[in-house]
N, C-alpha and C positions, 0 to 999 in steps of 0.2 A: 411678240412678247406676250406670254400668257398672263391671264389675270390671277391674282393671288387668291381670290375667293371663288370657290367652285360650287358651294352649297348655299342653301337659304340662310341669310343672316338678317337679324332684326335688332335694331338698337333703340332703346328708350332714351329720348332726349328731353331736356328741360330747358326752357328759355332762361335768359339771364335774370329775370325777376323771380324765377323758381315758382311760377304760377301755372304756366301752360305746359302740359306734357304732350309730346307728339312722337311719332315713330318714323324711322327710316329703315327701308327694307331693300334688299337686292336678292335676285334669284328666287323669287317667291313661288314660281311655278316651273318645276323641272321639265315639264312637257312643252312649254312655250319657248321656242328657239329665239324669239324676238327679245326676250328679257333675260335669258340665261347669260352667263359670263359677265354679269354686272352691266349689261347694255343699257338697262333702264334703272333709275333709282326712284323708289316710291316713297312719298311723304304722306303719312296719315295723320290728320289733325283731330283735335278733340271733338269737333262738331261732326266728324265722320267723313268730311271731305277728303278726297285723295288727289294728290298731284303726282304725275310721273314726268321725270325729266331725263333726257338722254345723258348718259355719263359724260360724254364729250362736252356738253354745254356746261354742266356743273363744274367740271375740271377747268374749263376755260375761264369761268367767272372767278373761281378760287385762285387761279394762277394770276389773273389780272389784278386782283386785290392784294396780292402778296408783295412784300418787299423783295429786293434783289436777292437777299439771303434766303428768304422763304421760297422764292422761285427756284433757286439753285437746289434746294432740298427736294423739290418736287420733280426735278429732272432725273430720270433714271440713268445710272452709269452701268455700262456693260464691260465686263472684264472677261476676256477669253484667254485661257491658259492653253498653250500649245507645246508640243514636244517635237523637236526637230529630228527627222529621220534622214540619214545620209546613206547612200549606197551607190554602186556602180552597176549600170545595166549593160549586159552583153548582148549585142545584136549581130546576127549573122547575115551578111549582105548576100543578095542573089543577083543584083544588076549594078552596073556602073562602077563597081569596086571589084577588086579581084575576088572571084568566087571563093567562099570559104574563109575570107579574111574577117577577123573579129573586130567590131567597133565597140569601144567602151565609152559609155556616156555617163559622166557623173551627174547625179541628181540629188537634190535636196528638197524634201517635202516638210511642210508643217502640218502636224496631225493634231486636231483639237482634242484636248484631254478633259477640260472642265470649263464650264460657263458659270459666271457669277454675275448676278444683276443686283444692284443696290439702289434703293431710293432713300433719300435723306442722308444724314451724316452717318457714315459707317461707325458702328460701335456705340452710337448714342441710343438712348431709350426710344427715340422716335424713329430711328432708321429701320427699314425693312429689307430683308434679304431673301432672294430666291436663288437657290443654288442647284445646278444640274451637273452631272458628271457623266462623261462618256469615255471611259478608259479603254483604250485600244491595246490589245495584246496580240502577239504573234508567236 
């Protein structure tokens, strides 16, 4: 499952007292593979101190703090759209069956057409959607 954010992102945050400003960053060095794809989250505080936390740890803590409804919104849903393709295969036997006899084998395949991944309530302001399409033509 790919990450939604691919480029450097920096958010200015304010604590609940609206007194202390700090920053949260992801993907801040495009050349460092250890931090790209949101693997690390960097917090920069007013005194200049920096804390870096693995995304997995941060997500785990947020998930544990959430209510059942909030946890359900954090779990991604995957929807795969498929198209059924039905045909008959013709096989020409060379052994154990009369030579030259045709064997028709019905086959039914499901071909992926599109992939849709949602996080949060679909259609709500807080929901996020990542859509891919792989339309097969013949």
